[in-house]
Structures are given as structure tokens and as C-alpha cells.
C-alpha positions in Angstrom: -46.8 71.8 -8.8 -43.5 72.8 -10.3 -40.4 71.4 -8.5 -37.0 72.8 -8.3 -34.0 70.7 -9.1 -33.5 68.0 -6.4 -36.9 68.8 -4.7 -39.0 65.9 -3.6 -42.3 65.1 -5.2 -44.9 63.0 -3.4 -43.5 59.5 -2.9 -45.3 56.4 -3.9 -43.6 53.9 -1.6 -41.6 53.9 1.6 -38.2 53.6 -0.1 -37.5 57.4 -0.2 -37.1 57.2 -3.9 -37.6 60.4 -5.9 -39.5 60.4 -9.2 -37.1 60.7 -12.1 -38.7 63.0 -14.6 -42.2 64.4 -15.1 -42.6 62.3 -18.3 -41.7 59.1 -16.4 -44.1 60.1 -13.6 -46.9 60.7 -16.1 -46.2 57.3 -17.6 -46.9 55.7 -14.2 -50.1 57.7 -13.7 -51.2 56.9 -17.2 -50.6 53.2 -16.8 -52.4 53.1 -13.4 -55.2 55.5 -14.4 -57.9 52.8 -14.4 -56.9 51.6 -10.9 -56.8 55.2 -9.6 -60.2 55.9 -11.1 -61.8 52.8 -9.6 -60.3 53.5 -6.2 -61.3 57.2 -6.3 -64.9 56.4 -7.2 -65.1 53.9 -4.4 -63.9 56.5 -1.8 -64.4 60.1 -0.9 -61.7 61.0 -3.6 -64.2 61.0 -6.5 -64.5 64.8 -6.7 -60.8 65.3 -6.4 -60.2 62.7 -9.2 -62.6 64.5 -11.5 -60.8 67.8 -10.8 -57.5 66.2 -11.6 -58.9 64.6 -14.7 -59.6 68.1 -16.0 -55.9 68.9 -15.6 -54.5 65.7 -17.1 -51.1 66.3 -18.6 -50.5 69.6 -16.9 -47.2 69.5 -15.0 -48.6 71.7 -12.3 -51.1 68.8 -11.4 -48.5 66.0 -11.4 -47.7 66.4 -7.7 -51.5 66.1 -7.0 -51.7 62.9 -9.2 -48.8 61.4 -7.4 -50.3 62.3 -4.0 -53.5 60.6 -5.0 -51.6 57.5 -6.0 -49.7 57.5 -2.6 -53.0 57.9 -0.7 -54.4 54.9 -2.6 -51.3 52.8 -1.8 -51.3 54.0 1.9 -55.0 52.9 2.2 -54.3 49.6 0.5 -51.5 48.9 3.0 -53.7 49.9 6.0 -56.6 47.7 4.8 -54.2 44.8 4.3 -54.6 44.7 0.5 -51.7 43.6 -1.5 -50.0 46.7 -2.9 -49.2 46.2 -6.5 -45.8 47.7 -6.8 -43.4 50.4 -5.7 -42.7 53.4 -7.8 -39.3 52.0 -8.7 -40.9 48.8 -10.2 -43.6 50.8 -11.9 -41.0 53.0 -13.6 -39.1 49.9 -14.7 -42.2 48.2 -16.1 -44.0 51.2 -17.7 -41.1 53.2 -19.0 -38.4 50.7 -19.7 -40.7 48.0 -21.0 -39.6 45.3 -18.5 -42.8 43.3 -19.4 -42.1 43.5 -23.1 -42.0 40.3 -25.1 -39.3 40.1 -27.8 -40.3 41.0 -31.4 -43.6 42.6 -30.2 -44.5 46.0 -31.5 -44.1 48.8 -28.9 -46.5 51.7 -28.6 -45.9 55.1 -27.0 -48.1 57.7 -25.6 -50.0 59.9 -28.1 -48.7 62.8 -25.9 -45.1 61.5 -26.0 -43.7 64.9 -25.2 -45.5 64.6 -21.9 -45.4 60.9 -21.1 -42.7 58.2 -21.4 -45.1 55.3 -21.2 -44.3 52.3 -23.5 -46.7 49.4 -23.9 -47.6 46.4 -26.1 -50.9 45.7 -27.8 -53.2 43.4 -25.9 -54.3 41.9 -29.2 -52.2 41.9 -32.4 -52.7 45.2 -34.3 -54.8 46.7 -31.6 -53.0 49.5 -29.9 -53.3 49.9 -26.1 -55.4 52.8 -24.9 -54.1 55.9 -23.1 -57.0 56.6 -20.7 -55.3 59.7 -19.3 -55.3 61.5 -22.6 -58.3 59.6 -24.0 -56.8 58.1 -27.2 -55.1 55.1 -28.6 -51.3 54.9 -28.2 -49.1 55.3 -31.3 -46.5 52.8 -32.7 -43.0 53.7 -31.5 
């Protein structure tokens, strides 16, 4: 779903915050992909998730991915589950590396032109995986 300048995309929290760029939004979707998949397969969203998976990385599908994330967050709130984080915190953590340890190698998405995700290896020399694009991340 293309957006015009200043247009709102689906929101992930109640703050009224707008997603910054598509590459930053893809970074949040990529980072939360395993949670989205588990949730979708436990609910009636499985078919929708499979359809979205076939369109991973296509900017036209980004609004649908963000809407799926918002639906998951909304249901978590209504079921009394602890919601992991707002979109603002997710951007800070995933894109700006707020969780990074000093002197640790940083990896970027293999589709960096699409996604601004930055991550550290879980084990030394073992790159984190990009589940959205189905490949290991590359050193920055």
C-alpha cells in the first residue's frame, strides 16, 4: 500500500506515532517476524500470514504487515497479555541498536536496501537470521 507524504500507515500503539520510513518499518516486521508467525498460526490469521509471506519485502504489502502487527498487539491487550513494546521503542531497538553491546559486530539485513534492521550475533561469529527474507544477515 503506497503512502503519500504525511499519510498515516497502520499504527502499532496508541501513541498516534507515524512510522518513519518503509525500511525502518520493514526492520520492525523482520525483527518481530517469529512472534507474528506464531501468533498468526494460533489464530484465524494463518492464511493471511501465508499470503503476506509471499509478498515479503514488497512495499505495497507493508501496510498489511503493520496492520497484522497492530491486530496482534490489540488482541494481546484485550487478553491481558503484556504487550512487548510500542512502535517507537521497536524502532529505537531494532534500527538504532539500542540493545547493542560495545565492541560487538553489528549485522544488517541481507536486503539492506529494503530493511534498516541492525542486530548482533547470538553466538560469536554466528550471524543472526533474517526470517522475513530467509537468509543470514550480513556484517555491517
